[in-house]
LOBA-873903 format. One record per residue: residue in one letter; x, y, z of N, C-alpha, C, CB in turn. Coordinates in steps of 0.02 Angstrom, whole numbers, padded with zeros to 5 digits, always signed. Each point is the difference from the previous one (the first is absolute). Glycine has a CB too. Layout:
BEGIN
aXYZXYZXYZXYZ;...
end
This chain:
BEGIN
x+00040-00057-00003-00037+00056-00010+00034+00061+00011-00089-00062+00025;x+00073+00113-00069+00043+00061+00007-00013+00029+00064+00002+00023-00118;x+00060+00006+00161-00008+00029+00055-00040+00068-00004+00103-00062+00030;x-00097+00102-00090-00039+00060-00005-00063-00002+00006+00071+00031-00057;x-00096-00100+00035-00083-00007+00001-00020-00030+00062-00011-00019-00123;x+00052+00005+00183-00020-00041+00056-00032+00050+00036+00089-00088+00003;x-00140+00075+00045-00023+00048+00048+00006-00020+00066-00071+00037-00076;x+00099+00002+00118+00023-00017+00069-00075+00024+00049+00156+00027-00027;x-00168-00082+00054-00073+00005+00054+00016-00012+00068-00079-00046-00084;x+00127+00053+00104+00036-00040+00061+00038+00065+00048+00030-00129-00085;x-00072+00185+00087+00048+00051+00046-00010-00007+00063+00001+00081-00073;x-00036-00133+00100-00010-00014+00077+00070-00039+00009-00147-00012+00013;x+00182-00021-00053+00055-00039+00004+00047+00057+00005-00036-00108-00064;x+00053+00143+00007+00050+00050-00013-00013+00053-00051+00070-00085+00033;x-00039+00135-00032-00015+00063-00036+00071+00002-00045-00085+00070+00102;x+00074-00026-00165+00070+00012-00022+00022+00057+00036-00012-00046-00111;x+00085+00076+00092+00030+00049+00033-00011+00062-00039+00081-00076+00051;x-00128+00124-00032-00014+00052-00039+00073+00047-00020-00130-00006+00062;x+00096+00039-00119+00073+00035-00027+00013+00061+00050-00020-00027-00140;x-00015+00049+00176+00008+00053+00055+00038-00028+00056-00107+00055-00029;x+00094-00117+00046+00052-00036+00044+00051-00017-00015-00064-00030+00037;x+00072+00006-00105+00077-00004-00035+00031+00058-00006-00029-00084-00063;x+00013+00147+00045+00033+00050-00014+00025+00031+00080-00071+00015-00129;x+00032-00028+00173+00019+00018+00073+00055-00045+00015-00116+00036+00041;x+00127-00102-00057+00047-00051+00019+00066+00015-00044-00097-00091+00031;x+00092+00102-00097+00063+00005-00040+00061+00037+00032-00077-00004-00095;x+00059+00065+00127+00069+00016+00032+00037-00033+00043-00036+00080-00015;x+00002-00119+00051+00035-00039+00064+00025-00067-00037-00086+00047+00108;x+00082-00052-00167+00019-00059-00037+00075+00028-00033-00140-00053-00029;x+00143+00115+00014+00051+00022-00044+00044+00047+00048-00076-00009-00116;x+00051+00071+00115+00038+00062+00020+00003+00008+00090-00045+00062-00128;x-00005-00089+00166-00016+00012+00063+00005-00068+00035-00072+00100-00031;x+00111-00138+00025+00010-00072+00013+00020-00008+00073+00035-00023-00120;x-00020+00065+00159+00029-00011+00059-00028-00053+00046+00028+00111-00016;x+00005-00132+00059-00035-00048+00059-00031+00051+00053+00092-00105-00010;x-00144+00094+00025-00029+00067+00051+00019-00018+00072-00111+00030-00072;x+00152-00082+00083+00028-00013+00074+00064+00030-00005-00056-00111+00030;x+00076+00140-00085+00086+00035-00010-00004+00059+00030+00037-00042-00113;x+00019+00077+00152+00003+00059+00011+00024+00052-00044+00003-00052+00088;x+00021+00027-00139+00021+00047-00053-00055+00032-00039+00099-00066-00008;x-00075+00127-00037-00057+00037-00028-00047-00044-00047+00076+00106+00007;x-00050-00151-00050-00048-00055-00019-00052-00035+00036+00083-00009-00052;x-00052-00021+00110-00047-00027+00046-00048+00045+00029+00080-00075+00020;x-00056+00147+00009-00051+00042+00014-00058+00018-00048+00087+00033+00065;x-00063-00028-00121-00066+00012-00054-00029-00056+00002+00042+00073-00079;x-00026-00136+00069-00046-00052+00001-00041-00005+00059+00073-00052-00069;x-00046+00069+00124-00047-00004+00067-00055+00047+00000+00095-00032+00067;x-00078+00105-00113-00051+00052-00001-00060-00034-00031+00082+00100-00009;x-00071-00149-00048-00043-00023-00053-00044-00050+00051+00089+00010-00122;x-00050-00054+00164-00043-00043+00042-00043+00026+00051+00081-00069-00020;x-00057+00114+00044-00034+00048+00056-00062+00041-00038+00124+00020+00073;x-00121-00004-00139-00062+00027-00031-00038-00050-00008+00044+00084-00054;x-00035-00144+00028-00049-00054-00020-00022-00030+00062+00051-00025-00110;x-00018+00030+00167-00022-00026+00073-00064+00055+00023+00140-00050+00038;x-00129+00108-00054-00050+00052+00021-00064-00004-00051+00100+00080+00050;x-00078-00088-00109-00059-00006-00053-00045-00063+00015+00076+00055-00093;x-00050-00114+00108-00037-00062+00026-00046+00013+00074+00108-00073-00060;x-00067+00102+00100-00021+00030+00067-00069+00041-00015+00131+00010+00047;x-00120+00034-00094-00065+00041-00006-00063-00029-00032+00076+00090-00006;x-00065-00141-00040-00051-00039-00022-00035-00036+00058+00061-00010-00107;x-00032-00018+00152-00040-00023+00041-00009+00035+00079+00029-00099-00080;x-00016+00161+00077+00011+00047+00060+00035-00027+00053-00094+00050-00024;x+00158-00082+00009+00047-00007+00050+00059+00035+00005-00043-00091-00003;x+00082+00086+00057+00062+00040+00008+00046-00034-00052-00015+00033+00131;x+00074+00008-00157+00040-00039-00046+00049-00040+00045-00010+00086-00099;x+00032-00083+00158+00031-00042+00042-00035-00059+00005+00043+00085+00056;x-00093-00097-00067-00052-00070+00005+00009-00043-00052-00088+00057+00050;x+00111-00020-00102+00009-00042-00074+00056-00038+00002-00048+00083-00069;x+00055-00155+00052+00061-00035-00014-00004-00029-00066+00018-00021+00116;x+00029+00019-00153+00005-00013-00068+00021-00075+00003+00032+00126-00042;x-00073-00166-00001+00030-00078-00007-00003-00030-00065-00035-00022+00110;x+00043-00028-00120+00007-00033-00061-00059-00015-00035+00092-00039+00044;x-00157+00047-00009-00065-00007-00028-00051-00017+00055+00052-00035-00109;x-00111+00029+00092-00053-00004+00062+00008-00082+00030-00099+00100-00063;x+00136-00149+00022+00014-00055+00033+00044-00006+00060-00024-00029-00101;x+00073+00067+00089+00041+00017+00054-00023+00042+00057+00076-00013-00083;x-00113+00062+00073-00035+00041+00041-00039-00040+00053-00005+00082-00092;x-00033-00124+00058-00048-00049+00037+00032-00041+00048-00068-00005-00095;x+00126-00027+00064+00047-00051+00041+00031+00052+00060+00038-00091-00114;x-00008+00136+00093+00031+00045+00056-00045+00025+00051+00076+00034-00079;x-00143-00022+00058-00038+00036+00059-00033-00053+00050-00028+00103-00081;x+00007-00158+00036-00026-00064+00038+00048-00038+00049-00070-00014-00102;x+00131+00006+00077+00054-00039+00038+00018+00059+00054+00054-00088-00107;x-00044+00140+00086+00032+00058+00042-00042+00006+00057+00046+00066-00096;x-00104-00054+00087-00055+00014+00063-00005-00055+00043-00072+00070-00067;x+00074-00145+00049-00013-00050+00038+00053-00017+00030-00079-00030-00057;x+00147+00042+00034+00051-00008+00038+00022+00054+00056+00024-00065-00098;x-00053+00111+00093+00009+00071+00047-00050+00001+00048+00044+00072-00089;x-00091-00124+00092-00053+00002+00051-00012-00059+00036-00048+00077-00063;x+00035-00083+00136-00007-00062+00033-00062-00034-00004+00076+00042+00068;x-00135-00010-00120-00053-00033-00013+00015-00042-00067-00073+00090+00063;x+00059-00147-00058+00018-00044-00063-00061-00013-00036+00096-00058+00054;x-00139+00086-00071-00059-00020-00027-00019+00071-00059-00040-00087+00128;x+00023+00065-00181-00024+00043-00054-00068-00022-00030+00120+00026-00024;x-00142+00028-00006-00072-00019-00041+00026+00037-00064-00112-00001+00100;x+00077-00039-00156+00006+00018-00075-00048-00022-00026+00104+00001-00011;x-00137+00026-00043-00060-00013-00047+00019-00065-00043-00035+00134-00009;x-00014-00154+00000+00005-00074-00053+00011+00017-00068-00084-00065+00064;x+00089+00124-00074+00016+00015-00074+00060+00046-00014-00119-00014-00018;x+00169+00008+00063+00060+00042-00023+00052-00019-00043-00020+00037+00092;x+00064+00004-00118+00036-00028-00054+00051-00055+00021-00018+00110-00056;x+00040-00146+00011+00046-00056+00033+00069+00018+00029-00054-00071-00082;x+00072+00139+00078+00062+00028+00035-00019+00006+00075+00043+00068-00108;x-00104-00061+00123-00032-00002+00067-00015-00061+00035-00043+00091-00038;x+00008-00134-00008-00017-00073+00016+00065-00038+00011-00108+00003-00071;x+00154-00005+00023+00069-00031+00010+00026+00024+00059+00023-00010-00113;x-00013+00056+00127+00037+00028+00066-00044-00021+00056+00055+00107-00054;x-00118-00104+00062-00045-00029+00049+00021-00073+00014-00096+00077-00038;x+00100-00114-00020+00022-00071+00002+00065-00007+00033-00061-00023-00102;x+00110+00059+00090+00064+00001+00023-00005+00017+00071+00049+00028-00110;x-00076+00026+00130-00014+00024+00078-00025-00058+00038-00033+00120-00032;x-00012-00163-00001-00040-00054+00041+00050-00048+00012-00115+00013-00049;x+00154-00027-00008+00055-00056+00022+00060+00022+00043-00027-00053-00107;x+00028+00116+00118+00045+00034+00060-00034-00006+00068+00047+00089-00081;x-00113-00113+00085-00030+00013+00061-00048+00047-00001+00091-00030+00046;x-00104+00073-00079-00058+00044+00014-00065-00026-00015+00070+00086-00021;x-00121-00052+00049-00070-00026-00011-00030+00051-00049-00015-00058+00119;x-00003+00040-00181-00025+00039-00042-00075-00029-00019+00125+00037-00037;x-00176+00013+00038-00070-00021-00013-00025+00041-00045-00017-00042+00101;x-00025+00020-00145-00038+00033-00068-00061+00019+00013+00053-00065-00074;x-00066+00126+00061-00066+00033+00000-00040-00013-00063+00049+00085+00071;x-00112-00112-00053-00044-00015-00053-00017+00066-00038-00046-00099+00066;x+00024+00084-00131-00024+00048-00048-00068-00031-00025+00122+00043-00035;x-00162+00000+00003-00062-00017-00030+00006-00023-00076-00052+00083+00082;x-00001-00099-00113-00001-00023-00064+00036+00062-00056-00118-00081+00041;x+00124+00140-00009+00028+00056-00044+00066+00017+00025-00111+00048-00026;x+00135-00083+00069+00071+00020+00027+00005+00043+00055+00034-00011-00106;x-00093+00029+00120+00000+00045+00068+00008-00028+00063-00068+00062-00055;x+00122-00030+00105+00005-00019+00056-00064-00009+00045+00105+00048-00022;x-00111-00113+00055-00051-00010+00052+00019+00046+00058-00025-00121-00035;x-00015+00178+00049+00012+00033+00057-00022-00045+00066-00016+00112-00072;x-00028-00159+00068-00024-00039+00069+00066-00043+00011-00147-00011-00019;x+00168-00020-00023+00063-00049-00008+00064+00034+00036-00046-00048-00123;x+00048+00109+00105+00069+00029+00018-00010+00026+00066+00036+00032-00116;x-00098-00010+00129-00008+00017+00068+00006-00058+00057-00071+00089-00055;x+00054-00144+00030-00003-00062+00032+00081-00023+00006-00131-00031-00051;x+00147+00038-00007+00089-00030+00020+00037+00061+00025+00015-00094-00103;x-00038+00153+00113+00040+00044+00040-00021-00004+00085+00009+00081-00117;x-00044-00127+00131-00012-00009+00069+00059-00022+00040-00111-00024-00032;x+00150-00002-00002+00059-00033+00022+00062+00060-00030-00057-00149-00006;x+00100+00161+00047+00068+00044-00017+00024-00016-00063+00039+00003+00113;x-00028+00051-00167+00037-00003-00051+00044+00052-00022-00079-00065-00020;x+00137+00044-00003+00053+00057-00006-00011+00034-00065+00088-00062+00067;x-00107+00026-00113-00017+00024-00066-00059-00021-00036+00107+00009-00002;x-00146+00043-00032-00047-00005-00062+00033+00014-00053-00089+00029+00052;x+00074-00066-00104+00018+00019-00068-00056-00022-00045+00124-00008+00022;x-00144+00066-00060-00053-00006-00049+00014+00050-00056-00085-00039+00089;x+00082+00004-00154+00023+00040-00062-00055+00045-00015+00071-00090-00049;x-00058+00152+00022-00045+00055-00017-00041-00029-00055+00079+00096+00035;x-00054-00125-00088-00035-00014-00060+00021-00066-00029-00010+00120-00020;x-00029-00161+00016+00025-00081-00030+00027+00005-00071-00096-00065+00066;x+00149+00032-00060+00040+00002-00077-00042-00052-00049+00137+00021+00055;x-00179-00059-00031-00036-00057-00040-00065+00029-00022+00052-00098+00065;x-00089+00107-00009-00070+00021-00017-00018+00063+00010-00027-00096+00023;x+00073+00142+00002-00014+00073+00004-00030+00027+00058-00009-00008-00107;x-00008-00031+00141-00040+00020+00067+00029+00049+00045-00039-00109+00000;x+00012+00163+00018+00022+00058+00032-00023-00001+00064+00004+00058-00096;x+00047-00062+00147-00029-00012+00078-00011+00063+00024+00062-00103+00030;x-00105+00097+00019-00015+00075+00045+00046-00001+00052-00127+00012-00014;x+00189+00011-00005+00065-00001+00042-00018+00046+00051+00087-00023-00089;x-00116+00082+00096-00013+00024+00056-00038-00034+00062+00011+00083-00079;x-00068-00128+00062-00028-00032+00050+00041-00056+00022-00103+00036-00039;x+00152-00075-00008+00038-00046+00028+00063+00026+00047-00041-00065-00103;x+00068+00118+00077+00048+00022+00038-00023+00039+00069+00062+00002-00113;x-00112+00017+00116-00032+00020+00060-00010-00063+00055-00061+00095-00076;x+00032-00146+00056-00015-00061+00033+00076-00015+00030-00111-00046-00083;x+00165+00031+00031+00062-00026+00025+00025+00053+00051+00027-00066-00110;x-00033+00128+00103+00043+00050+00043-00052+00009+00081+00061+00081-00134;x-00124-00095+00122-00028-00001+00055+00031-00062+00054-00103+00058-00073;x+00125-00106+00040+00028-00061+00040+00064-00007+00006-00081-00052-00030;x+00113+00111+00009+00070-00003+00007+00050-00031-00040-00042+00008+00089;x+00011-00024-00151+00038-00030-00058+00041+00055-00051-00095-00096+00007;x+00133+00071-00031+00037+00039-00052-00040-00020-00063+00123+00001+00057;x-00143+00055-00092-00038-00006-00070+00048+00009-00060-00107+00050+00053;x+00114-00097-00084+00041+00009-00064-00053-00025-00065+00129-00027+00070;x-00113+00072-00121-00042-00019-00063+00048-00001-00063-00111+00057+00051;x+00112-00116-00096+00027+00016-00065-00046+00034-00048+00070-00093+00018;x-00038+00149-00032-00040+00048-00037+00032-00002-00082-00026+00082+00123;x+00055-00139-00128+00040+00004-00069-00064+00007-00059+00119-00089+00046;x-00171+00069-00042-00051-00009-00044-00046+00057-00001+00014-00117+00015;x-00009+00165+00039-00039+00042+00009+00036+00072-00017-00063-00083+00081;x+00114+00100-00065+00027+00060+00003+00004+00032-00072+00061-00038+00104;x-00083+00098-00096-00017+00036-00070-00076-00001-00021+00117-00036-00039;x-00139-00006+00057-00079-00008-00014-00052+00007+00057+00040-00077-00084;x-00019+00056+00150-00042-00004+00055+00033+00058+00057-00033-00141-00030;x-00004+00171+00059+00016+00057+00041+00033-00040+00063-00102+00091-00044;x+00167-00067+00051+00023-00024+00060+00025+00073+00043+00038-00132-00059;x-00045+00128+00126+00038+00034+00051+00008-00030+00055-00032+00085-00039;x+00098-00105+00045+00027-00040+00061-00022+00028+00068+00102-00028-00070;x-00114+00095+00080-00021+00027+00061-00059+00008+00013+00079+00042-00004;x-00122-00019-00044-00076+00000-00005-00032-00073+00015+00009+00098-00091;x+00028-00150+00056-00021-00077+00009+00041-00043+00055-00029+00005-00127;x+00068+00032+00164+00030-00041+00052+00035-00056-00021-00081+00035+00065;x+00124-00026-00121+00047-00055-00028+00070+00005+00041-00056+00007-00127;x+00071-00058+00134+00080-00009+00032+00046-00005-00052-00034-00063+00099;x+00011+00017-00143+00064-00027-00042-00042-00002-00064+00081-00082+00090;x-00045+00093-00150-00027-00004-00065+00045-00021-00049-00071+00080+00030;x+00067-00124-00073+00033-00023-00055-00023+00021-00074+00021-00089+00081;x+00049+00108-00117-00021+00025-00060+00045-00034-00051-00042+00109+00050;x+00028-00095-00117+00041-00031-00051-00001+00051-00057-00025-00124+00036;x+00086+00140-00071-00004+00046-00061-00026-00021-00059+00085+00042+00042;x-00082-00111-00057-00025-00023-00073-00078-00007+00002+00113-00067-00025;x-00145+00077+00066-00076+00014-00005-00023+00058-00020-00008-00065+00077;x+00062+00118-00067-00025+00073-00014+00044+00041-00056-00041+00002+00129;x+00058-00052-00184+00036+00037-00055+00096+00005+00025-00142+00085-00031;x+00159-00123+00087+00065+00013+00004+00034-00063-00008-00017+00097+00067;x+00070-00113-00048+00049-00052-00030-00016-00062+00066+00115+00098-00072;x-00101-00160+00042-00005-00058+00037+00064+00002+00056-00063-00067-00108;x+00063+00030+00157+00055-00001+00056+00004+00065+00036+00068-00080-00066;x-00116+00119+00077-00003+00056+00055-00053+00002+00026+00066+00061-00044;x-00063-00058+00110-00069+00017+00039+00008+00030+00060-00049-00088-00045;x+00007+00107+00088+00006+00037+00068-00051-00025+00061+00036+00106-00075;x+00008-00102+00123-00041-00028+00062-00009+00072+00051+00059-00145-00007;x-00129+00162+00017-00014+00049+00047-00005-00030+00077-00060+00065-00099;x+00104-00043+00131+00004-00011+00079-00022+00043+00042+00082-00051-00018;x-00131+00054+00050-00015+00058+00045+00050+00006+00046-00114-00011-00010;x+00124+00078+00025+00051+00032+00044-00005-00024+00069-00002+00098-00070;x+00042-00149+00100-00006-00009+00071-00013-00092+00001-00059+00147+00034;x+00041-00161-00099-00021-00086-00003+00068-00023-00005-00119-00008-00069;x+00115-00042+00112+00053-00056+00017+00003-00045-00055-00019+00004+00119;x+00080+00003-00169-00001-00058-00046+00073-00021-00005-00105+00038-00068;x+00122-00100+00069+00073-00019-00001+00022+00004-00069-00009-00077+00097;x+00087+00073-00105+00021-00003-00069-00016-00059-00037+00083+00066+00033;x-00082-00050-00098-00022-00055-00038+00070-00022-00044-00139+00046-00005;x+00175+00004-00017+00068-00005-00045+00057+00033+00037-00064+00005-00112;x+00107-00036+00129+00065+00025+00029+00050+00009-00058-00021-00060+00114;x+00073+00103-00103+00059+00009-00050+00019+00058-00001-00029-00073-00065;x-00013+00141+00087+00013+00058-00018-00045+00042+00053+00033-00034-00129;x-00017+00104+00132-00033+00050+00043-00060+00050-00042+00123-00002+00073;x-00135-00034-00142-00062+00020-00037-00061+00001+00036+00050-00043-00091;x-00098+00090+00078-00072-00004+00017-00003-00002+00078-00033-00064-00111;x+00065+00115+00135+00009+00017+00074+00024-00061+00048-00095+00087-00022;x+00141-00132-00026+00024-00044+00052-00031-00062-00006+00022+00087+00070;x-00096-00099-00092-00033-00048-00005-00002-00054-00070-00052+00084+00084;x+00080-00056-00124+00000-00045-00062+00078+00032-00052-00170-00018+00003;x+00197-00045+00012+00064+00015-00048+00003-00017-00064+00053-00012+00084;x-00023+00042-00123-00005-00003-00079+00002+00063-00026-00064-00095-00001;x+00103+00108-00061+00010+00066-00036-00069+00014-00023+00124-00016-00039;x-00147+00076+00051-00065+00022-00026+00011+00018-00066-00043+00038+00104;x-00023-00072-00143-00006+00018-00085-00028+00073-00008-00030-00129-00036;x+00075+00172+00026-00019+00075-00006-00055+00007-00048+00115+00040+00025;x-00090-00063-00094-00053+00015-00051-00060-00006+00005+00065-00022-00050;x-00088-00048+00071-00071-00017+00010-00042+00038+00051+00038-00105-00034;x-00003+00123+00082-00041+00048+00053-00011+00066-00009+00038-00064+00070;x-00009+00085-00142-00011+00069-00018-00062-00001-00025+00110+00032-00022;x-00146-00075-00011-00064+00010-00041-00058+00032+00042+00033-00102-00070;x-00084+00110+00021-00047+00040+00035-00058-00036+00020+00038+00091-00058;x-00069-00066+00103-00067-00044+00027-00060+00000-00039+00035+00025+00106;x-00059-00088-00108-00072+00004-00043-00051+00029+00043+00021-00105-00069;x-00082+00109+00041-00056+00021+00034-00005+00074+00026-00001-00118+00027;x+00047+00153-00033-00025+00070+00028+00047+00050-00051-00028-00038+00147;x+00022+00104-00133+00030+00048-00032+00038+00050+00055-00091-00016-00101;x+00155+00012+00107+00025+00023+00049+00011+00084+00011+00044-00120-00010;x-00054+00142-00064-00010+00079-00012-00070+00013-00024+00123+00019-00033;x-00175-00052+00072-00059+00008-00018-00032+00081+00006-00002-00132+00034;x-00043+00142-00069-00028+00072+00001-00046+00002+00047+00017+00023-00109;x-00054-00075+00127-00052+00000+00044+00004-00079+00018-00076+00109-00050;x+00046-00107+00109-00019-00087+00027-00061-00001+00041+00125-00037+00014;x-00168-00015-00031-00059-00004+00034-00012-00052+00038-00034+00057-00074;x+00022-00078+00121-00008-00049+00058-00085-00003+00011+00132+00033+00065;x-00162-00082-00079-00068-00018+00032-00007-00080+00037-00049+00087-00102;x+00007-00094+00130-00026-00068+00031+00016+00019+00076+00030-00097-00106;x-00020+00028+00132+00005-00002+00078+00028-00066+00012-00099+00076+00029;x+00164-00088-00002+00030-00063+00016-00044-00055+00028+00095+00067+00018;x-00140-00029+00039-00044-00054+00043-00058-00037-00045+00017+00081+00112;x-00034-00053-00177-00042-00037-00045+00025-00040-00041-00059+00075+00007;x+00133-00055-00031+00036-00045-00035+00018+00037-00065-00055-00101+00055;x+00021+00148-00079+00019+00029-00059+00024+00079-00011-00079-00092-00026;x+00141+00096+00010+00037+00047+00002+00033+00022-00074+00011-00040+00124;x-00030+00092-00147+00026+00029-00079+00045+00059+00011-00114-00029-00065;x+00180+00021+00025+00027+00055-00006+00020+00012-00063+00024-00006+00104;x-00027+00072-00134+00006+00011-00067+00057+00070+00000-00138-00057-00035;x+00170+00031-00016+00067+00044-00007-00019+00032-00066+00099-00077+00065;x-00097+00142-00077-00002+00040-00065+00057+00047-00018-00116-00006+00017;x+00124-00010-00081+00059+00060-00020-00027+00047-00049+00099-00078+00013;x-00099+00136+00004-00031+00044-00049+00044+00053-00045-00094-00015+00083;x+00079+00016-00149+00049+00047-00031-00013+00077+00009+00016-00092-00083;x+00018+00136+00051-00007+00066-00001-00072+00034-00041+00138-00013+00010;x-00160-00046-00053-00059+00017-00032-00075-00028+00048+00083-00010-00127;x-00065-00011+00197-00048-00025+00040-00030-00068-00036-00024+00125+00049;x+00070-00158-00082-00016-00077-00032+00026-00054+00053+00017+00039-00134;x-00043-00072+00160+00023-00066+00033+00025-00041-00052-00082+00002+00091;x+00165+00011-00074+00049-00053-00042+00011-00057+00020+00051+00075-00029;x-00071-00098+00092+00021-00064+00032-00038-00003+00057+00111-00004-00040;x-00135-00064+00062-00047-00009+00055+00016-00075+00023-00098+00088-00046;x+00121-00092+00111+00010-00065+00024-00034-00005+00069+00110-00012-00067;x-00123-00047+00088-00031-00024+00055+00029-00042+00052-00074+00015-00072;x+00057-00024+00134+00008-00047+00053-00055-00009+00036+00103+00024+00005;x-00132-00091-00014-00061-00009+00038+00015-00060+00045-00081+00049-00092;x+00043-00047+00145-00008-00063+00045-00080-00015+00011+00119+00028+00068;x-00134-00098-00082-00070-00015-00002-00006-00051-00040-00037+00103+00019;x-00025-00113-00045-00030-00059-00041+00026+00011-00067-00108-00016+00067;x+00093-00042-00110+00016+00013-00071-00028+00051-00038+00016-00102+00003;x-00084+00113+00007-00048+00055-00022+00028+00065+00016-00096-00069+00017;x+00126+00087+00044+00034+00052+00016+00062+00014-00046-00046-00022+00114;x+00085-00028-00111+00057+00019-00049-00022-00005-00073+00084-00043+00083;x-00119+00008-00102-00026+00021-00075-00032+00072-00009-00026-00125-00015;x-00011+00139+00062-00032+00068+00010+00037+00049-00019-00054-00034+00081;x+00121+00037-00034+00044+00050-00001+00046-00005-00065-00009+00004+00129;x+00030-00065-00146+00029+00005-00074-00030+00019-00055+00050-00071+00034;x-00112+00060-00044-00044+00027-00053-00003+00080+00004-00071-00111+00003;x+00058+00124+00065+00000+00065-00001+00059+00049-00013-00081-00039+00065;x+00135+00013-00055+00072+00020-00023+00002+00009-00072+00054-00061+00091;x-00068+00003-00121+00000+00002-00071-00052+00050-00034+00041-00118+00010;x-00104+00126+00019-00042+00052-00038+00018+00063+00015-00088-00068-00003;x+00138+00095+00058+00014+00062-00002+00064+00021-00029-00070+00000+00088;x+00116-00040-00103+00042+00029-00047-00004+00022-00060+00038-00051+00053;x-00009+00102-00070-00021+00049-00067-00046+00038+00011+00025-00069-00072;x-00074+00075+00123-00055+00050+00021+00023+00051+00038-00076-00080-00001;x+00044+00141-00019+00018+00058+00047-00027-00010+00067+00002+00078-00092;x+00013-00046+00140-00022-00015+00071-00078+00017+00000+00121+00029+00059;x-00145+00022-00099-00073+00010-00010-00041-00071-00019+00031+00128-00041;x+00004-00151-00015-00044-00060-00028+00003-00051+00043+00017+00023-00111;x+00056-00042+00151-00017-00063+00047-00030+00008+00056+00082-00043-00036;x-00109+00109+00063-00042+00004+00040-00063-00024-00023+00064+00082+00043;x-00075-00087-00104-00070-00014-00021-00003-00085-00012-00015+00132-00063;x+00064-00159+00076-00003-00077+00007-00030-00022+00057+00094-00010-00056;x-00153-00029+00053-00049-00025+00049+00019-00068+00010-00093+00074-00031;x+00060-00104+00090+00010-00063+00038-00035-00045-00063-00007+00043+00149;x-00037-00024-00186-00051-00041-00056+00058-00006-00050-00137+00053+00014;x+00185+00005-00030+00045-00013-00062+00044-00050+00020-00003+00113-00047;x+00019-00115+00118+00048-00053+00014-00027-00074+00006+00061+00091+00059;x-00120-00090-00043-00043-00062-00009-00012-00027-00069-00052+00040+00098;x+00036+00009-00148-00008-00021-00067+00076-00023-00026-00110+00086-00018;x+00154-00060+00032+00064-00011-00037+00016-00065+00036+00045+00129-00030;x-00064-00156+00096+00027-00061+00006-00057-00055-00014+00089+00049+00082;x-00145-00020-00115-00049-00062-00036-00038-00010+00057+00075-00068-00088;x-00090+00107+00149-00046-00014+00049+00042-00032+00064-00099-00018-00096;x+00067+00035+00156+00031-00029+00065-00059-00030+00043+00100+00091+00001;x-00080-00133+00035-00052-00037+00057-00036+00079+00032+00091-00137+00046;x-00157+00114-00031-00029+00060+00045+00022+00010+00060-00087-00012-00048;x+00120-00029+00078+00039+00012+00057+00057+00033+00001-00044-00082+00023;x+00071+00080-00082+00069+00041-00007+00003+00059-00047+00053-00106+00022;x-00123+00138-00020-00008+00061-00032+00042+00064+00041-00121-00052-00045;x+00120+00039+00097+00034+00047+00051+00089+00008-00029-00098-00050+00121;x+00115-00011-00137+00067+00016-00046+00008+00044-00055+00013-00097+00026;x-00073+00109-00065+00010+00040-00054-00013+00074+00024-00033-00097-00082;x-00013+00098+00130-00001+00080+00056+00055+00028+00010-00077-00034+00069;x+00128-00016-00032+00059+00012+00030+00055+00023-00056-00034-00088+00096;x+00025+00055-00157+00059+00010-00041-00030+00068-00033+00051-00136-00023;x-00104+00171+00014-00038+00062-00026+00033+00054+00067-00136-00068-00071;x+00122+00046+00133+00029+00039+00047+00069+00016+00005-00085-00038+00044;x+00131-00017-00060+00066+00002+00004+00024+00050-00066+00004-00127+00065;x-00042+00127-00116+00017+00054-00054+00000+00062+00020-00042-00062-00074;x-00026+00073+00114-00017+00079+00015+00046+00009+00063-00138+00009-00044;x+00160-00051+00078+00059+00022+00064+00053+00021-00036-00024-00085+00091;x+00059+00030-00127+00064+00026-00029+00007+00063-00042+00016-00111+00003;x-00076+00136-00036-00003+00056-00042-00014+00053+00042-00034-00058-00095;x-00002+00051+00158-00005+00054+00047+00065+00012+00044-00124-00027+00000;x+00157-00023-00003+00070+00006+00043+00045+00031-00042-00012-00102+00068;x+00006+00096-00136+00040+00035-00047-00013+00079+00007-00003-00106-00080;x-00067+00120+00078-00031+00068-00019+00032+00039+00071-00132-00040-00082;x+00132+00008+00145+00023+00024+00056+00075+00014+00011-00097-00055+00033;x+00128+00024-00068+00066+00008-00011+00016+00066-00051+00008-00135+00024;x-00040+00127-00073-00004+00062-00033-00014+00070+00024-00025-00078-00064;x-00023+00083+00103-00023+00056+00045+00049+00014+00044-00110-00028-00006;x+00151-00019+00036+00048+00023+00042+00060+00032-00036-00039-00087+00078;x+00058+00059-00136+00047+00030-00044-00016+00075-00014+00019-00115-00050;x-00087+00121+00022-00012+00065-00025-00007+00067+00066-00066-00077-00114;x+00069+00038+00182-00009+00055+00052+00068+00013+00026-00118-00032+00035;x+00164-00022-00049+00071-00001+00027+00042+00072-00040-00002-00159+00019;
end
């Protein structure tokens, strides 16, 4: 078969490396190739790039840059977090969902072989965590609860705020593998009480072999790799500078306006970022949504609908327009289309407020 005629329909497994990312990486392959751990000028320049990338990732999930650790991918991040937390605590019991990625499941298998007690939380037919089963299993002390944000096989999106609250109320560390969610699903580690979170670049148009692990400040996690002082002494190994320089998906860092609507308690939160050119036309729109599939689809369609429109025309987009573009939504999910309309209005209002401040200054 001619490669040029093939169609790739498995972006859940990996994405291509975008031209934007390749451009950002190229200097660190050629001219700025220093080791970020070195003290000379080349090393310091590389370290500045790493620090900028660390801050960029932290901003995407509302963390502090000092809480971001670079790894070789989400598999290493999951291994490090699970093994690191369990070996650092006196409680030798952990809970994980039954539909985790093999990097979590196989790590749990090894932990069980080493004498740790691993129990699995049931899920329903759609892959949603059974809250009653989780509450029941949390009746006994557990050091760790690990539940992925979005499933890599069936796409189930968990209500992380609910799961995290249950874990925290009972004194357990809460970890989520957000590899499949980042860039598409709203993630705020502070608001959602997440203690640790795993990421991988190749799911969001970055290169393979690069990942990150968020570890909440103050959380005790043992070393996973020895051999150097990198990553604040917790993970030895030369940092891959080019890959960590890539841009985040799912948001516009220099957005003209940002609109946030919804409520974390009810489960649907939408954030729309818009970029407006000098003619008042929306040149780009991206989103971060936490909620059900209908919420994500509504926000995605809303962003597509307003790109290329003036802010006046964008304000004319209604929830009915969103529903029609989706080909209809279930009656119980109409509120998602309403939220999408409100998110557009909120982002434009934010832009107008910023413009008014500029005019007064």
